[in-house]
C-alpha positions in Angstrom: 3.8 -46.0 20.0 4.9 -42.4 19.8 7.1 -41.1 17.0 9.4 -38.1 17.4 8.8 -35.8 14.3 10.6 -32.8 15.7 14.1 -33.9 14.8 13.5 -34.1 11.0 16.1 -35.3 8.5 19.8 -34.9 9.2 20.9 -31.3 8.5 17.3 -30.0 8.3 16.9 -26.6 9.9 13.4 -25.0 9.8 15.1 -21.6 10.1 17.0 -22.2 6.8 13.9 -22.9 4.8 12.0 -20.3 2.6 14.7 -17.5 2.7 13.4 -14.1 2.1 15.8 -13.4 -0.8 14.4 -16.5 -2.6 10.8 -15.4 -2.2 11.7 -11.8 -3.2 13.5 -13.1 -6.4 10.5 -15.4 -7.1 8.0 -12.6 -6.8 10.2 -10.2 -8.9 10.1 -12.7 -11.8 6.3 -12.6 -11.9 4.7 -10.5 -14.6 2.2 -8.8 -12.2 5.1 -7.5 -10.0 6.9 -6.1 -13.1 3.8 -4.5 -14.5 2.7 -3.0 -11.1 6.1 -1.4 -10.4 6.4 -0.3 -14.0 3.1 1.4 -14.0 3.9 3.2 -10.8 7.0 4.5 -12.5 5.2 5.5 -15.7 2.2 7.2 -14.0 3.9 10.4 -13.1 5.2 10.7 -16.6 1.6 10.2 -17.9 0.4 13.0 -15.6 3.2 15.2 -16.7 2.4 14.7 -20.3 -1.3 15.4 -19.6 -0.3 18.8 -18.1 1.9 19.5 -21.0 -0.4 18.6 -23.8 -3.8 19.3 -22.1 -5.9 22.3 -23.1 -5.7 23.9 -19.7 -8.5 26.4 -20.5 -11.4 24.9 -18.5 -13.6 27.7 -17.2 -15.4 25.4 -14.8 -14.2 25.5 -11.3 -13.5 22.2 -9.5 -13.0 23.7 -6.1 -10.3 22.2 -4.0 -9.2 19.8 -6.7 -8.6 22.6 -9.1 -6.5 24.3 -6.5 -4.4 21.2 -6.2 -4.0 21.0 -9.9 -2.9 24.6 -10.0 -0.2 23.9 -7.4 1.0 20.7 -9.2 2.8 22.7 -11.9 4.4 25.1 -9.5 7.4 22.9 -8.5 8.7 19.4 -8.2 7.5 19.0 -4.6 4.0 20.0 -5.5 3.9 17.7 -8.5 5.0 14.8 -6.4 2.3 15.7 -3.8 -0.3 15.8 -6.5 0.7 12.4 -7.8 0.5 11.0 -4.3 -2.9 12.6 -3.7 -4.6 11.3 -6.8 -3.1 7.8 -6.3 -3.9 7.4 -2.6 -7.6 6.9 -3.0 -7.6 4.0 -5.4 -4.4 3.2 -7.3 -2.3 2.5 -4.2 -5.1 0.5 -2.7 -5.2 -1.8 -5.8 -1.4 -2.2 -5.9 -1.1 -3.0 -2.2 -4.0 -5.4 -2.4 -2.4 -7.1 -5.5 0.9 -7.7 -3.8 -0.6 -8.9 -0.4 -3.7 -10.6 -1.6 -2.2 -12.6 -4.5 0.9 -13.9 -2.8 -0.7 -16.9 -1.0 -3.9 -17.3 -3.0 -2.0 -17.6 -6.3 0.1 -20.5 -4.9 -3.1 -22.2 -3.9 -4.7 -21.7 -7.3 -1.7 -23.1 -9.0 -1.6 -26.1 -6.7 1.9 -25.4 -5.6 1.2 -24.4 -2.0 1.1 -27.9 -0.7 4.4 -28.7 -2.4 6.0 -25.7 -0.6 4.8 -27.0 2.7 6.2 -30.5 1.8 9.8 -29.2 1.5 9.0 -29.0 4.5 8.6 -25.3 5.3 7.0 -24.5 8.6 3.6 -22.9 7.9 4.2 -19.8 10.0 7.6 -19.2 8.4 6.1 -19.6 4.9 3.4 -17.1 5.7 5.8 -14.7 7.3 8.1 -14.7 4.4 5.3 -14.1 1.9 3.9 -11.2 4.0 7.3 -9.5 4.5 8.1 -9.7 0.8 4.6 -8.5 -0.2 4.9 -5.5 2.2 8.4 -4.8 0.9 7.2 -4.6 -2.7 4.2 -2.5 -1.7 6.7 0.0 -0.1 8.9 -0.1 -3.2 5.8 0.7 -5.4 5.0 3.8 -3.2 8.7 4.9 -3.2 8.9 4.5 -6.9 5.8 6.6 -7.5 7.0 9.4 -5.2 10.6 9.3 -6.4 9.8 9.4 -10.1 7.2 12.1 -9.6 9.7 14.2 -7.6 12.5 13.8 -10.1 10.3 14.4 -13.2 8.5 17.3 -11.5 11.7 19.0 -10.4 13.3 18.7 -13.9 10.2 20.2 -15.5 8.9 22.7 -13.0 12.0 23.4 -10.9 12.8 23.2 -7.2 10.4 25.5 -5.4 8.6 25.7 -2.0 5.9 23.2 -1.3 2.5 24.9 -1.8 -0.5 24.2 0.3 -4.2 25.0 0.1 -4.5 25.2 3.9 -1.4 27.2 4.9 1.5 29.3 3.7 4.2 27.9 1.4 6.8 25.6 3.0 10.5 26.1 2.1 12.0 23.4 -0.2 14.1 21.8 2.6 11.3 21.4 5.2 8.9 20.8 2.3 10.9 17.7 1.3 10.7 16.4 4.8 7.0 17.0 4.9 6.6 15.1 1.6 8.7 12.2 3.0 6.4 12.2 6.1 3.4 12.0 3.8 4.9 9.0 2.0 5.5 7.4 5.4 1.9 8.0 6.6 0.5 6.6 3.3 2.6 3.5 3.8 1.2 3.1 7.3 -2.4 3.7 6.2 -2.1 1.1 3.5 -1.4 -1.5 6.1 -5.1 -1.8 6.5 -5.4 -2.9 2.8 -2.4 -5.2 3.2 -4.1 -6.9 6.2 -7.4 -7.3 4.6 -5.9 -8.6 1.3 -3.6 -11.0 3.1 -6.3 -12.4 5.2 -8.6 -13.0 2.2 -5.7 -14.5 0.3 -5.3 -17.1 3.1 -9.1 -17.8 3.3 -9.6 -18.3 -0.4 -7.9 -20.0 -3.3 -8.9 -17.3 -5.8 -6.4 -14.4 -6.1 -8.9 -12.2 -7.8 -11.3 -12.7 -5.0 -8.7 -11.7 -2.4 -7.5 -8.6 -4.3 -11.0 -7.5 -5.3 -12.5 -8.2 -1.9 -9.9 -6.0 -0.1 -10.5 -3.2 -2.6 -14.3 -3.5 -2.3 -14.1 -3.4 1.5 -11.9 -0.3 1.4 -14.4 1.4 -1.0 -17.3 0.4 1.2 -15.6 1.8 4.3 -14.9 5.1 2.4 -18.6 5.3 1.4 -19.8 4.7 5.0 -17.4 7.3 6.2 -19.2 9.9 4.1 -22.5 9.2 6.0 -22.5 11.8 8.8 -25.5 10.2 10.4 -23.3 7.4 11.6 -21.7 10.0 14.0 -18.8 8.7 16.1 -19.1 5.2 14.6 -17.2 6.5 11.7 -14.1 6.8 13.9 -14.0 3.0 13.9 -13.9 2.7 10.1 -10.4 1.9 8.7 -10.6 4.7 6.1 -11.7 7.5 8.5 -8.2 8.8 8.9 -7.0 8.0 5.4 -6.7 11.8 4.6 -5.0 12.7 7.8 -1.8 13.3 5.9 -3.2 16.7 4.9 -2.3 17.7 8.5 1.3 17.7 7.4 0.7 20.6 5.1 -0.5 22.9 7.8 1.6 25.1 10.0 2.0 23.9 12.7 1.6 20.3 11.7 -1.7 18.8 12.9 -0.6 15.5 14.5 -3.8 14.3 16.2 -5.3 12.7 13.1 -1.9 11.3 12.1 -1.5 9.5 15.4 -5.0 8.2 15.5 -4.8 7.1 11.9 -1.5 5.2 12.5 -2.9 3.5 15.5 -6.0 2.5 13.7 -4.1 1.1 10.7 -1.7 -0.9 12.8 -4.5 -2.3 14.9 -6.6 -3.4 11.9 -3.6 -4.8 10.1 -2.4 -6.7 13.2 -5.8 -8.2 13.8 -6.1 -9.4 10.2 -2.6 -10.8 10.1 -3.2 -12.6 13.5 -6.4 -14.2 12.1 -4.6 -15.2 8.9 -1.7 -16.9 10.8 -4.1 -18.6 13.1 -6.2 -19.9 10.3 -3.3 -20.9 8.0 -1.5 -22.9 10.7 -4.7 -24.9 11.3 -6.3 -25.3 7.8 -6.0 -28.4 5.7 -4.0 -27.3 2.7 -5.0 -29.5 -0.3 -4.1 -27.2 -3.2 
């Protein structure tokens, strides 16, 4: 005897379950979301205070980093660029991994994931809603960091051309467009972290394991990328083009690395998300 389970209860519409606004509001009420976004807003102010109250009389030369520090206090655009540069290597990775790795794994660790599916919410829809909201909050965190840094830096250091260690200064107008392009590229490059963290979040019930695993894989890729003996193999590493945004500071703009980096990030993220959806729609959810 066959039973038709596709009809569902009267009035039931799979497309009406798990609305994005409900998931966004739910994630916004979580303490980790509030703390992560709050820290991204406070970080530029901490950096600004460090510049204001620091000694600033270090005779030791730090090379390129010292040059970047020197440019940071020469205008709001440069200060925002500095905050993005010092955050891109680790802080942004952690924040994106937190939003994308914790969203499913935390539900499993709390034992509430099976109850969400019992509403019933289609598995693919549940996973898509959580991924979209996690990516949205990751983007908000990046925008908050850049926006607060730009406003605070402009109020303190003024509106001046965007400096560069590799080319001539860029006028404020075009400089702002370059800064926005850098923010966009960083958002695309962080898709790799989002993909890894989301996949690990589906495979494990431990949020810390998903977040920490994604961060560790990013660090491992960065370490391997420094080993020149690997030759062209390094081009396959997800972090190889993570610094390609520096091409936006040159005149003319160096787009080769940007295009390759964007393609690499989207490819890795799509692969991870595809595996995550394939696994989640087939796994036995017991938690």
